[in-house]
C-alpha positions in Angstrom: 75.0 128.6 300.4 74.3 127.1 303.9 75.5 128.9 307.0 75.7 126.9 310.2 75.5 128.8 313.5 76.5 126.5 316.4 76.5 127.1 320.2 75.7 130.8 320.2 76.0 132.1 323.8 76.7 128.5 325.0 77.2 129.8 328.6 73.6 131.0 328.9 70.8 128.5 329.5 68.5 127.9 326.5 64.7 128.2 326.8 62.0 127.6 324.3 61.8 125.1 321.5 64.9 126.0 319.5 67.5 123.2 319.2 71.2 123.9 320.0 72.0 124.1 316.3 70.5 126.6 313.9 71.1 126.1 310.2 70.4 128.8 307.6 70.0 127.3 304.1 68.6 128.5 300.7 65.1 127.4 299.5 66.5 124.7 297.2 67.7 122.5 300.0 64.8 123.0 302.5 62.5 120.0 302.9 60.7 121.0 306.1 60.8 123.8 308.6 62.2 121.5 311.3 64.6 118.6 310.6 66.2 116.1 312.9 70.0 116.2 313.0 72.4 113.3 313.5 72.3 113.9 317.2 68.6 113.4 317.3 67.8 117.0 318.2 65.6 119.1 316.1 67.2 121.8 314.0 65.5 125.0 312.9 66.0 126.1 309.4 65.3 129.3 307.5 64.7 129.4 303.7 65.6 132.4 301.6 63.2 133.2 298.8 64.1 134.3 295.3 62.9 137.8 296.3 65.3 138.0 299.2 68.2 137.0 297.0 67.2 139.7 294.4 67.0 142.3 297.2 70.4 141.3 298.4 71.8 141.7 294.9 70.1 145.2 294.6 71.6 146.2 298.0 75.0 145.3 296.8 74.6 147.3 293.6 73.4 150.3 295.6 76.3 150.0 298.0 78.7 150.4 295.0 77.1 153.8 294.0 78.9 156.9 295.2 77.3 158.5 298.2 78.1 162.1 297.2 77.4 163.7 293.8 80.6 165.7 293.6 79.6 167.5 290.5 76.4 168.8 292.2 78.4 169.8 295.3 80.9 171.8 293.2 78.0 173.6 291.4 76.4 174.6 294.7 79.7 175.6 296.2 80.5 177.8 293.2 77.0 179.4 293.2 77.3 180.2 297.0 80.8 181.7 296.5 79.7 183.8 293.6 76.5 184.9 295.4 74.2 183.5 292.7 72.8 180.6 294.7 69.0 180.9 295.0 66.7 178.8 297.2 63.0 178.5 297.7 62.2 178.4 301.4 58.6 177.3 300.8 59.8 174.3 298.8 62.4 173.4 301.4 59.7 173.6 304.2 57.4 171.4 302.1 60.1 168.8 301.5 60.9 168.8 305.3 57.2 168.2 306.1 56.9 165.5 303.5 60.0 163.8 304.9 58.5 163.8 308.4 55.2 162.4 307.0 57.0 159.6 305.2 58.7 158.6 308.4 55.4 158.2 310.2 
């Protein structure tokens, strides 16, 4: 599905080698990385690979999943209210450290 983006920030001067029109198209319709449009100006194009399309589909599936596990929340809430909730502070600390390492 091609998406045309025309005259973005048309009030600002353009610099560099980008043409005035940028066209995003899928990999089936891309012949070369730079094509000449009907106005004679070069158009830049971007091709989306099959992998990017699969990633987009996965992202949409994940977006439909519930953010909060309400059953787990209820279990923890009930355990806290009844005084039976137990936690392992060492395990929590290890998970926090691992999280920080994963970020770096």
